[in-house]
FIVEX-830617 format. One record per residue (C-alpha): x, z, y negated; residue in one letter. Coordinates in Angstrom, 2 decimals. Example, Ala and Ser with C-alpha at 12.3 -4.5 7.8 and 13.67 -1.06 7.14 Angstrom:
2
<r <12.30; 7.80; 4.50>; "A">
<r <13.67; 7.14; 1.06>; "S">
***
This chain:
515
<r <0.00; 0.00; 0.00>; "M">
<r <1.40; -0.94; -3.42>; "S">
<r <2.28; 1.80; -5.90>; "Y">
<r <-0.38; 2.68; -8.48>; "Q">
<r <0.84; 3.91; -11.85>; "V">
<r <-0.09; 7.48; -12.77>; "L">
<r <-2.20; 6.43; -15.75>; "A">
<r <-4.53; 4.52; -13.40>; "R">
<r <-4.31; 6.84; -10.40>; "K">
<r <-5.21; 9.90; -12.47>; "W">
<r <-7.84; 8.24; -14.64>; "R">
<r <-10.81; 10.68; -14.88>; "P">
<r <-13.90; 9.77; -12.86>; "R">
<r <-16.11; 12.66; -14.01>; "R">
<r <-16.63; 14.57; -17.24>; "F">
<r <-14.98; 17.57; -15.57>; "Q">
<r <-11.76; 15.58; -14.99>; "D">
<r <-11.24; 14.81; -18.68>; "M">
<r <-8.67; 16.81; -20.65>; "V">
<r <-9.85; 18.00; -24.06>; "G">
<r <-12.87; 16.51; -25.91>; "Q">
<r <-15.05; 19.49; -24.93>; "E">
<r <-17.30; 18.98; -27.97>; "H">
<r <-18.10; 15.39; -26.98>; "V">
<r <-18.54; 16.16; -23.29>; "L">
<r <-20.93; 19.01; -24.01>; "R">
<r <-23.17; 16.85; -26.22>; "M">
<r <-23.24; 13.99; -23.70>; "L">
<r <-23.89; 16.28; -20.72>; "A">
<r <-26.76; 18.06; -22.45>; "N">
<r <-28.33; 14.77; -23.57>; "A">
<r <-28.09; 13.29; -20.05>; "L">
<r <-29.53; 16.38; -18.37>; "D">
<r <-32.44; 16.39; -20.83>; "Q">
<r <-32.92; 12.60; -20.40>; "K">
<r <-32.42; 12.10; -24.15>; "R">
<r <-30.73; 8.72; -23.78>; "L">
<r <-29.64; 6.63; -26.73>; "H">
<r <-29.40; 2.85; -26.53>; "H">
<r <-25.97; 2.57; -28.25>; "A">
<r <-22.95; 4.89; -28.19>; "Y">
<r <-19.82; 4.57; -30.33>; "L">
<r <-16.59; 6.32; -29.27>; "F">
<r <-13.81; 6.48; -31.89>; "T">
<r <-10.31; 7.90; -31.78>; "G">
<r <-6.63; 6.99; -31.43>; "T">
<r <-5.21; 5.22; -28.39>; "R">
<r <-5.13; 6.94; -25.02>; "G">
<r <-7.64; 9.74; -25.69>; "V">
<r <-10.29; 8.51; -23.24>; "G">
<r <-12.71; 6.22; -25.11>; "K">
<r <-12.97; 3.47; -22.46>; "T">
<r <-12.75; 6.00; -19.62>; "T">
<r <-15.64; 7.94; -21.13>; "L">
<r <-17.63; 4.69; -21.34>; "G">
<r <-17.14; 4.05; -17.61>; "R">
<r <-18.13; 7.60; -16.70>; "I">
<r <-21.22; 7.19; -18.86>; "L">
<r <-22.08; 4.00; -16.94>; "A">
<r <-21.92; 6.02; -13.70>; "K">
<r <-24.14; 8.71; -15.24>; "C">
<r <-26.75; 6.04; -16.10>; "F">
<r <-26.63; 4.28; -12.72>; "N">
<r <-25.91; 6.96; -10.10>; "C">
<r <-28.39; 6.49; -7.26>; "E">
<r <-29.27; 10.20; -7.28>; "T">
<r <-30.67; 10.02; -10.85>; "D">
<r <-29.58; 9.84; -14.48>; "V">
<r <-27.26; 12.83; -14.53>; "T">
<r <-24.17; 14.33; -16.18>; "S">
<r <-22.66; 14.87; -12.71>; "T">
<r <-22.72; 11.55; -10.82>; "P">
<r <-22.17; 11.91; -7.10>; "C">
<r <-19.19; 9.55; -6.89>; "G">
<r <-20.09; 8.51; -3.33>; "I">
<r <-23.11; 6.25; -3.76>; "C">
<r <-22.77; 2.49; -3.87>; "H">
<r <-23.13; 2.33; -7.69>; "S">
<r <-20.54; 5.04; -8.37>; "C">
<r <-18.01; 3.49; -6.00>; "K">
<r <-18.58; 0.01; -7.41>; "A">
<r <-18.04; 1.23; -10.99>; "I">
<r <-14.84; 3.05; -9.97>; "D">
<r <-13.61; -0.13; -8.28>; "A">
<r <-14.55; -2.35; -11.23>; "G">
<r <-17.02; -4.31; -9.09>; "Q">
<r <-20.37; -3.20; -10.54>; "F">
<r <-22.35; -6.29; -11.53>; "L">
<r <-24.33; -4.56; -14.28>; "D">
<r <-21.29; -3.16; -16.11>; "L">
<r <-19.97; -5.75; -18.57>; "Y">
<r <-16.56; -4.79; -19.96>; "E">
<r <-15.63; -6.88; -22.98>; "V">
<r <-12.25; -6.91; -24.73>; "D">
<r <-13.31; -7.71; -28.29>; "A">
<r <-9.70; -8.36; -29.28>; "A">
<r <-9.66; -11.50; -27.10>; "S">
<r <-13.32; -12.50; -27.52>; "R">
<r <-13.82; -12.50; -31.27>; "T">
<r <-15.76; -15.74; -31.63>; "K">
<r <-19.50; -15.72; -32.24>; "V">
<r <-19.98; -18.10; -29.29>; "E">
<r <-18.51; -15.48; -26.95>; "D">
<r <-20.89; -12.83; -28.26>; "T">
<r <-23.94; -15.08; -27.98>; "R">
<r <-22.99; -16.03; -24.43>; "E">
<r <-22.71; -12.35; -23.58>; "L">
<r <-26.07; -11.50; -25.11>; "L">
<r <-27.90; -14.38; -23.41>; "D">
<r <-28.24; -12.24; -20.28>; "N">
<r <-29.51; -9.13; -22.08>; "V">
<r <-33.17; -9.91; -21.47>; "L">
<r <-32.75; -10.17; -17.69>; "Y">
<r <-33.25; -7.06; -15.57>; "A">
<r <-30.27; -5.36; -13.90>; "P">
<r <-29.31; -6.90; -10.58>; "S">
<r <-27.74; -3.82; -9.01>; "Q">
<r <-28.30; -0.65; -10.99>; "G">
<r <-30.77; 1.14; -13.23>; "R">
<r <-29.29; -0.05; -16.54>; "Y">
<r <-27.13; -2.89; -17.78>; "K">
<r <-24.18; -1.35; -19.62>; "V">
<r <-22.19; -3.39; -22.16>; "Y">
<r <-18.82; -1.71; -22.75>; "L">
<r <-17.17; -3.37; -25.79>; "I">
<r <-13.58; -2.22; -26.26>; "D">
<r <-11.77; -2.54; -29.63>; "E">
<r <-15.12; -3.38; -31.20>; "A">
<r <-13.63; -3.57; -34.70>; "H">
<r <-11.94; -6.86; -33.72>; "M">
<r <-15.25; -8.76; -33.57>; "L">
<r <-15.82; -11.29; -36.35>; "S">
<r <-18.54; -10.85; -38.97>; "N">
<r <-20.59; -13.57; -37.28>; "H">
<r <-20.26; -11.76; -33.96>; "S">
<r <-21.45; -8.52; -35.55>; "F">
<r <-24.44; -10.37; -37.00>; "N">
<r <-25.27; -11.78; -33.58>; "A">
<r <-25.00; -8.31; -32.04>; "L">
<r <-26.99; -6.58; -34.77>; "L">
<r <-30.47; -7.71; -33.75>; "K">
<r <-29.93; -6.72; -30.13>; "T">
<r <-28.56; -3.31; -31.15>; "L">
<r <-31.57; -2.74; -33.35>; "E">
<r <-34.22; -3.57; -30.72>; "E">
<r <-32.58; -3.59; -27.27>; "P">
<r <-34.56; -3.92; -24.02>; "P">
<r <-35.26; -0.67; -22.18>; "E">
<r <-32.81; -1.56; -19.39>; "H">
<r <-29.78; -2.10; -21.66>; "V">
<r <-27.22; 0.41; -22.96>; "K">
<r <-24.33; -0.41; -25.32>; "F">
<r <-21.05; 1.53; -25.41>; "V">
<r <-18.63; 0.58; -28.20>; "L">
<r <-15.05; 1.87; -28.40>; "A">
<r <-12.74; 1.49; -31.39>; "T">
<r <-9.58; 2.90; -32.91>; "T">
<r <-10.63; 1.81; -36.41>; "D">
<r <-14.30; 2.62; -37.14>; "P">
<r <-13.87; 1.88; -40.85>; "K">
<r <-13.76; -1.84; -40.00>; "R">
<r <-17.19; -1.74; -38.40>; "L">
<r <-20.08; -2.81; -40.67>; "P">
<r <-22.33; 0.01; -41.87>; "A">
<r <-25.28; -1.77; -40.27>; "T">
<r <-23.63; -1.41; -36.84>; "I">
<r <-22.56; 2.21; -37.41>; "L">
<r <-26.07; 3.25; -38.41>; "S">
<r <-27.48; 1.99; -35.11>; "R">
<r <-25.03; 3.85; -32.86>; "C">
<r <-24.71; 7.45; -31.76>; "L">
<r <-21.15; 8.24; -32.88>; "Q">
<r <-18.63; 10.49; -31.13>; "F">
<r <-15.08; 11.04; -32.39>; "H">
<r <-12.50; 11.84; -29.73>; "L">
<r <-9.67; 14.02; -31.03>; "K">
<r <-6.01; 13.76; -30.21>; "K">
<r <-5.16; 15.84; -27.14>; "I">
<r <-2.97; 18.82; -27.98>; "T">
<r <0.59; 19.02; -26.60>; "P">
<r <-0.35; 22.20; -24.73>; "G">
<r <-3.24; 20.50; -22.94>; "Q">
<r <-1.09; 17.49; -22.08>; "I">
<r <1.72; 19.71; -20.76>; "T">
<r <-0.70; 21.65; -18.56>; "Q">
<r <-2.14; 18.42; -17.15>; "H">
<r <1.32; 17.00; -16.48>; "L">
<r <2.19; 20.19; -14.59>; "Q">
<r <-0.91; 19.75; -12.44>; "H">
<r <-0.05; 16.12; -11.69>; "I">
<r <3.56; 16.96; -10.81>; "C">
<r <2.30; 19.66; -8.49>; "S">
<r <-0.11; 17.27; -6.75>; "E">
<r <2.52; 14.53; -6.56>; "E">
<r <5.19; 17.02; -5.31>; "T">
<r <7.49; 16.18; -8.20>; "V">
<r <10.00; 18.87; -9.17>; "T">
<r <9.95; 19.47; -12.91>; "N">
<r <11.17; 21.59; -15.80>; "E">
<r <8.56; 22.88; -18.24>; "I">
<r <10.66; 22.05; -21.36>; "P">
<r <10.91; 18.45; -20.10>; "A">
<r <7.13; 18.17; -19.74>; "L">
<r <6.68; 19.74; -23.18>; "E">
<r <9.00; 17.11; -24.66>; "Q">
<r <7.02; 14.33; -22.98>; "L">
<r <3.75; 15.82; -24.28>; "A">
<r <5.14; 16.01; -27.80>; "K">
<r <6.35; 12.39; -27.70>; "S">
<r <2.95; 11.20; -26.47>; "A">
<r <1.48; 12.15; -29.87>; "D">
<r <-1.95; 13.12; -28.56>; "G">
<r <-2.33; 10.25; -26.08>; "S">
<r <-2.74; 11.22; -22.42>; "M">
<r <-2.18; 7.61; -21.32>; "R">
<r <1.16; 7.50; -23.15>; "D">
<r <2.12; 10.86; -21.63>; "A">
<r <1.44; 9.60; -18.10>; "L">
<r <3.43; 6.40; -18.77>; "S">
<r <6.36; 8.48; -20.01>; "L">
<r <6.06; 10.75; -16.96>; "L">
<r <6.28; 7.66; -14.72>; "D">
<r <9.50; 6.65; -16.49>; "Q">
<r <10.97; 10.14; -16.22>; "A">
<r <10.20; 10.34; -12.48>; "I">
<r <11.81; 6.95; -11.89>; "A">
<r <14.89; 7.86; -13.97>; "Y">
<r <15.29; 11.25; -12.30>; "G">
<r <14.74; 9.86; -8.78>; "Q">
<r <11.65; 11.96; -8.14>; "G">
<r <12.33; 14.89; -10.47>; "S">
<r <11.77; 15.54; -14.17>; "V">
<r <14.35; 17.55; -16.12>; "N">
<r <15.06; 18.14; -19.80>; "K">
<r <18.40; 16.31; -19.89>; "K">
<r <16.95; 13.12; -18.40>; "D">
<r <13.93; 13.24; -20.71>; "V">
<r <16.17; 13.62; -23.77>; "D">
<r <18.14; 10.59; -22.62>; "T">
<r <15.01; 8.49; -22.07>; "I">
<r <13.48; 9.42; -25.42>; "L">
<r <16.76; 9.30; -27.33>; "G">
<r <16.03; 12.82; -28.54>; "S">
<r <18.40; 15.67; -29.27>; "M">
<r <18.30; 19.18; -27.91>; "A">
<r <17.95; 22.02; -30.39>; "Q">
<r <21.52; 23.13; -29.66>; "D">
<r <22.75; 19.72; -30.83>; "D">
<r <21.00; 20.05; -34.18>; "I">
<r <21.84; 23.69; -34.96>; "L">
<r <25.34; 22.75; -36.25>; "P">
<r <23.63; 20.76; -39.02>; "L">
<r <21.85; 23.92; -40.19>; "L">
<r <25.05; 25.95; -39.92>; "Q">
<r <26.88; 23.41; -42.10>; "A">
<r <24.08; 23.57; -44.68>; "L">
<r <24.13; 27.36; -44.65>; "A">
<r <27.83; 27.49; -45.59>; "I">
<r <27.60; 24.39; -47.81>; "Q">
<r <30.38; 22.65; -45.90>; "D">
<r <30.06; 18.89; -46.44>; "G">
<r <32.97; 17.98; -44.14>; "N">
<r <31.52; 19.98; -41.26>; "H">
<r <28.11; 18.42; -41.93>; "L">
<r <29.41; 14.84; -41.73>; "F">
<r <31.57; 15.57; -38.70>; "N">
<r <28.42; 16.80; -36.94>; "T">
<r <26.49; 13.68; -37.97>; "I">
<r <29.31; 11.48; -36.65>; "A">
<r <29.20; 13.26; -33.28>; "L">
<r <25.43; 12.78; -33.11>; "L">
<r <25.75; 9.09; -34.05>; "A">
<r <28.02; 8.45; -31.05>; "E">
<r <24.98; 9.09; -28.84>; "R">
<r <22.87; 6.44; -30.64>; "A">
<r <20.05; 8.89; -31.40>; "P">
<r <16.68; 8.34; -33.05>; "D">
<r <17.45; 9.71; -36.53>; "F">
<r <13.77; 9.90; -37.41>; "Q">
<r <13.27; 12.18; -34.44>; "Q">
<r <16.21; 14.34; -35.58>; "I">
<r <14.57; 14.68; -38.99>; "L">
<r <11.31; 15.67; -37.32>; "E">
<r <13.18; 18.32; -35.33>; "E">
<r <14.85; 19.60; -38.52>; "L">
<r <11.45; 19.80; -40.24>; "I">
<r <10.13; 21.80; -37.30>; "S">
<r <13.12; 24.15; -37.43>; "M">
<r <12.75; 24.72; -41.20>; "F">
<r <9.09; 25.50; -40.54>; "H">
<r <10.09; 28.12; -37.94>; "Q">
<r <12.71; 29.60; -40.28>; "I">
<r <10.17; 29.87; -43.12>; "A">
<r <7.68; 31.68; -40.87>; "I">
<r <10.41; 33.99; -39.60>; "N">
<r <11.41; 34.91; -43.16>; "Q">
<r <7.96; 35.44; -44.65>; "I">
<r <5.89; 36.60; -41.63>; "V">
<r <8.50; 37.68; -39.05>; "P">
<r <6.08; 38.63; -36.25>; "N">
<r <3.68; 35.69; -36.62>; "A">
<r <5.28; 33.48; -33.96>; "V">
<r <8.00; 33.74; -31.35>; "N">
<r <11.04; 31.63; -32.20>; "I">
<r <14.38; 31.09; -30.47>; "D">
<r <16.97; 33.76; -31.08>; "S">
<r <19.45; 31.13; -32.33>; "S">
<r <17.01; 30.10; -35.09>; "I">
<r <16.22; 33.74; -35.92>; "A">
<r <19.91; 34.42; -36.46>; "I">
<r <20.49; 31.43; -38.73>; "I">
<r <17.31; 32.19; -40.71>; "A">
<r <19.11; 35.04; -42.49>; "N">
<r <21.66; 32.60; -43.90>; "Q">
<r <19.08; 30.81; -46.09>; "F">
<r <16.94; 32.01; -48.97>; "T">
<r <13.20; 31.22; -48.75>; "P">
<r <13.58; 28.92; -51.77>; "E">
<r <16.34; 26.95; -50.03>; "D">
<r <14.20; 26.52; -46.90>; "V">
<r <11.25; 25.21; -48.91>; "Q">
<r <13.53; 22.79; -50.75>; "L">
<r <15.15; 21.52; -47.53>; "Y">
<r <11.72; 21.14; -45.90>; "Y">
<r <10.50; 18.92; -48.74>; "Q">
<r <13.71; 16.86; -48.79>; "I">
<r <13.46; 16.29; -45.02>; "A">
<r <9.82; 15.20; -45.35>; "L">
<r <10.68; 12.68; -48.06>; "L">
<r <13.69; 11.49; -46.08>; "G">
<r <11.52; 10.88; -43.02>; "K">
<r <9.09; 8.87; -45.15>; "R">
<r <11.86; 6.73; -46.68>; "D">
<r <13.93; 6.24; -43.51>; "L">
<r <12.31; 2.89; -42.53>; "P">
<r <13.24; 1.51; -45.98>; "L">
<r <16.98; 2.16; -45.66>; "T">
<r <19.52; -0.47; -44.49>; "P">
<r <20.25; 1.64; -41.41>; "S">
<r <18.69; 4.84; -40.00>; "P">
<r <22.04; 6.64; -40.02>; "Q">
<r <22.59; 5.82; -43.69>; "Q">
<r <19.13; 7.10; -44.59>; "G">
<r <19.72; 10.28; -42.59>; "F">
<r <23.09; 10.87; -44.27>; "E">
<r <21.55; 10.45; -47.73>; "M">
<r <18.85; 12.97; -46.83>; "T">
<r <21.46; 15.53; -45.78>; "M">
<r <23.47; 14.79; -48.94>; "L">
<r <20.39; 15.59; -51.03>; "R">
<r <20.20; 18.97; -49.35>; "M">
<r <23.79; 19.63; -50.41>; "L">
<r <23.55; 18.13; -53.90>; "A">
<r <20.21; 19.41; -55.12>; "F">
<r <20.55; 22.99; -53.95>; "K">
<r <20.20; 25.30; -57.01>; "P">
<r <23.41; 27.05; -58.05>; "N">
<r <25.52; 25.53; -55.27>; "V">
<r <28.55; 27.68; -56.06>; "T">
<r <26.65; 30.92; -55.58>; "A">
<r <27.81; 33.13; -52.72>; "T">
<r <25.28; 33.09; -49.91>; "R">
<r <24.02; 36.57; -49.01>; "T">
<r <21.61; 37.57; -46.23>; "P">
<r <18.00; 38.21; -47.22>; "I">
<r <17.65; 41.92; -47.97>; "M">
<r <14.73; 44.07; -46.92>; "S">
<r <12.29; 45.01; -49.68>; "A">
<r <12.65; 48.65; -48.61>; "E">
<r <16.36; 48.81; -49.48>; "R">
<r <16.71; 51.63; -52.10>; "P">
<r <18.38; 50.08; -55.13>; "L">
<r <19.14; 53.52; -56.51>; "S">
<r <21.65; 54.21; -53.75>; "K">
<r <25.15; 53.51; -55.18>; "P">
<r <27.76; 51.55; -53.25>; "E">
<r <30.64; 53.55; -51.75>; "K">
<r <33.35; 51.78; -53.74>; "S">
<r <31.95; 52.41; -57.23>; "L">
<r <34.34; 52.65; -60.18>; "P">
<r <34.51; 55.91; -62.15>; "P">
<r <31.42; 56.60; -64.28>; "K">
<r <33.19; 56.25; -67.60>; "E">
<r <34.39; 52.75; -66.64>; "K">
<r <30.84; 51.72; -65.74>; "I">
<r <29.63; 52.74; -69.20>; "V">
<r <32.42; 50.67; -70.77>; "D">
<r <31.46; 47.60; -68.74>; "V">
<r <27.77; 47.92; -69.61>; "L">
<r <28.50; 48.48; -73.28>; "T">
<r <30.67; 45.39; -73.37>; "A">
<r <28.04; 43.33; -71.62>; "T">
<r <25.29; 44.47; -73.98>; "H">
<r <26.94; 42.55; -76.78>; "T">
<r <27.16; 39.39; -74.62>; "T">
<r <24.57; 36.64; -74.84>; "E">
<r <21.99; 36.69; -72.03>; "W">
<r <22.63; 32.99; -71.50>; "R">
<r <26.31; 33.73; -70.74>; "D">
<r <25.50; 36.62; -68.42>; "L">
<r <22.82; 34.80; -66.41>; "L">
<r <25.15; 32.44; -64.43>; "P">
<r <27.34; 35.41; -63.46>; "K">
<r <24.41; 37.04; -61.64>; "L">
<r <24.60; 34.23; -59.04>; "E">
<r <20.83; 33.76; -58.77>; "L">
<r <19.26; 30.65; -57.27>; "S">
<r <15.90; 28.99; -56.77>; "G">
<r <12.80; 30.61; -58.20>; "M">
<r <14.63; 33.85; -58.99>; "A">
<r <16.98; 31.95; -61.30>; "Y">
<r <14.04; 30.08; -62.86>; "A">
<r <12.25; 33.38; -63.56>; "L">
<r <15.33; 34.99; -65.12>; "A">
<r <16.07; 31.87; -67.21>; "A">
<r <12.60; 32.14; -68.76>; "N">
<r <13.23; 35.75; -69.79>; "C">
<r <15.17; 37.31; -72.64>; "T">
<r <17.40; 40.39; -72.32>; "L">
<r <15.81; 43.14; -74.42>; "E">
<r <17.90; 46.20; -73.59>; "T">
<r <20.52; 47.23; -71.06>; "I">
<r <21.68; 50.79; -70.45>; "T">
<r <23.66; 52.51; -67.77>; "E">
<r <20.67; 52.78; -65.42>; "N">
<r <18.08; 50.31; -66.65>; "K">
<r <17.68; 46.67; -67.72>; "V">
<r <14.63; 45.48; -69.61>; "V">
<r <13.77; 41.77; -69.60>; "L">
<r <10.92; 40.16; -71.55>; "A">
<r <8.79; 37.34; -70.13>; "L">
<r <6.32; 35.21; -72.04>; "S">
<r <2.68; 35.58; -71.00>; "A">
<r <2.64; 31.80; -70.42>; "N">
<r <5.12; 32.26; -67.57>; "H">
<r <3.54; 35.37; -66.06>; "Q">
<r <2.35; 33.46; -62.93>; "P">
<r <6.03; 33.09; -61.95>; "M">
<r <6.45; 36.87; -61.69>; "L">
<r <6.14; 38.60; -58.34>; "N">
<r <7.65; 41.67; -56.72>; "Q">
<r <10.00; 39.76; -54.40>; "K">
<r <11.62; 37.76; -57.21>; "L">
<r <11.98; 40.89; -59.38>; "Q">
<r <13.74; 42.62; -56.48>; "E">
<r <16.13; 39.68; -56.10>; "R">
<r <17.01; 39.91; -59.81>; "I">
<r <17.58; 43.68; -59.40>; "S">
<r <19.89; 43.04; -56.43>; "E">
<r <21.81; 40.50; -58.52>; "A">
<r <22.46; 43.10; -61.27>; "F">
<r <23.56; 45.63; -58.62>; "V">
<r <26.01; 43.13; -57.11>; "R">
<r <27.40; 42.14; -60.49>; "H">
<r <27.88; 45.61; -61.98>; "F">
<r <28.55; 47.46; -58.70>; "K">
<r <26.12; 50.07; -59.92>; "H">
<r <22.48; 50.96; -59.27>; "A">
<r <20.26; 49.51; -61.99>; "L">
<r <16.50; 49.43; -62.39>; "Q">
<r <15.14; 46.11; -63.70>; "V">
<r <11.88; 46.11; -65.62>; "E">
<r <10.19; 42.87; -66.72>; "I">
<r <7.69; 43.27; -69.55>; "I">
<r <5.10; 40.66; -70.53>; "I">
<r <4.88; 39.68; -74.19>; "T">
<r <2.95; 37.20; -76.30>; "T">
<r <5.81; 36.92; -78.80>; "A">
<r <7.87; 33.75; -79.11>; "E">
<r <11.02; 34.16; -76.97>; "L">
<r <14.34; 32.37; -77.28>; "S">
<r <15.08; 32.09; -73.56>; "T">
<r <18.04; 30.28; -71.96>; "P">
<r <15.64; 27.52; -70.89>; "V">
<r <14.36; 27.02; -74.44>; "K">
<r <17.89; 27.12; -75.83>; "Q">
<r <18.96; 24.43; -73.38>; "Q">
<r <15.91; 22.30; -74.22>; "Q">
<r <16.63; 22.67; -77.93>; "H">
<r <20.25; 21.59; -77.44>; "E">
<r <19.16; 18.53; -75.46>; "K">
<r <16.70; 17.62; -78.19>; "K">
<r <19.45; 17.85; -80.79>; "Q">
<r <21.75; 15.71; -78.64>; "Q">
<r <18.98; 13.14; -78.32>; "L">
<r <18.48; 13.05; -82.09>; "E">
<r <22.22; 12.63; -82.71>; "V">
<r <22.43; 9.89; -80.09>; "A">
<r <19.41; 8.10; -81.55>; "T">
<r <20.84; 8.26; -85.07>; "H">
<r <24.21; 6.96; -83.85>; "S">
<r <22.63; 4.05; -82.01>; "I">
<r <20.38; 3.12; -84.91>; "M">
<r <23.42; 2.86; -87.19>; "Q">
<r <25.08; 0.30; -84.93>; "D">
<r <24.99; -3.12; -86.69>; "P">
<r <24.39; -4.98; -83.43>; "R">
<r <21.40; -2.80; -82.63>; "V">
<r <19.99; -3.40; -86.12>; "K">
<r <20.45; -7.14; -85.63>; "Q">
<r <18.57; -7.08; -82.31>; "L">
<r <15.73; -5.09; -83.88>; "I">
<r <15.43; -7.59; -86.73>; "D">
<r <15.62; -10.66; -84.46>; "M">
<r <13.19; -9.55; -81.73>; "Y">
<r <11.14; -6.88; -83.49>; "D">
<r <12.52; -4.53; -80.81>; "A">
<r <12.22; -0.77; -80.42>; "T">
<r <14.90; 1.64; -79.19>; "V">
<r <14.26; 4.23; -76.50>; "E">
<r <16.98; 6.81; -75.95>; "V">
<r <17.02; 9.41; -73.17>; "S">
<r <19.60; 11.90; -71.97>; "L">
<r <20.26; 12.55; -68.30>; "L">
<r <19.65; 16.13; -67.21>; "A">
***
């Protein structure tokens, strides 16, 4: 007997055999048991989720010799004929190859005749959105007033291309993508029945690559079994899919954490030797940044690998959010680049280049419960501390701010403040009421920690809200840029060649300064 691929061998033959789609199956089963039969059904959803399969099962439910039922017997002549594709009253039409109106009219010519074998004639039209407008018009009248012995089942991946007149005459059911967990569980069951040795991480990788399609998952499982000579393991699956293990990608995160560009590019070069799918690597990085962010903000929300939990402490939450966004944009732009590796390298370069305050020393995230009032062991004598603070009090806040080595949102908050007072034990900053939404307890604690690190002395930081006009470092910088722009504009306008161009072409001059 010739080999039958898994996608066909394990095709569901009953509602109970289908994976997922519980909401659709429940509605159909209840309607069938109550004999509330509609004349036209429309199944929508992405590829491989069971639209055509559900149509065939529905044909068995209509024509089972026991009765119209949600649980066809599977052993009567009608059920066996439908399973074998030999039922004369089931007309399966591939609309993608029969788009002409003549094909549709030929099909509908037999609608008026009674079934030859079963209780109902069932017209299963796959990829219905591919029919031409004339074909839809030909079908419309029959859909509106079909004979009692006819049922229509339409399946499509693109319901938006169906005319509203067709949609309004069908009972619509949307089939969702099947979750990776459901696919993995089903693959385990199949491997068990087929006596195929397997590793759970390998099946999980196959389920993830299937992207919600059970048919794709079974096709990938067939490939993995053939490649592994009857077994499915993680290493073989990674080779087939061109994917990278998490351990291969962790060095990229470690290089980012220490801001080491040479180490980063050496790691990329090693990955490139294996001809990987760089888009898949970016997807894995996005997933890892997501896990790191959860671990930092809600530590007990999900279980993550210990290796990721360790490296999470080497990034600030602001850095993780920034890297996540850069990776998302890089994944979107990757198909536009001359080569995937080049696009991936530029994405990683952005993570290095656009990190706020790149020269700042990276420190682990501190617990909010750490008592700031507790002095460090190696504090200088008290009189020296007073001297340092007194000297700093006369320094401009804009000069002091970079020395605090803040980054991300904490730096942005501090840059929109002014330094009101500073004493031996307390710092008072003022923040405009317009920027009050930026203020939160976590950022204020990070600013406090920055003062403690800089002065080697416990300091309490208080941020007061004011409606007064403040001359903050941000405003000072904006004012300087505005002045530079005015000077540049004046200089350009005095150039004789520019004046000549303006006179000749009635031109205007636009001047901008790069940030």
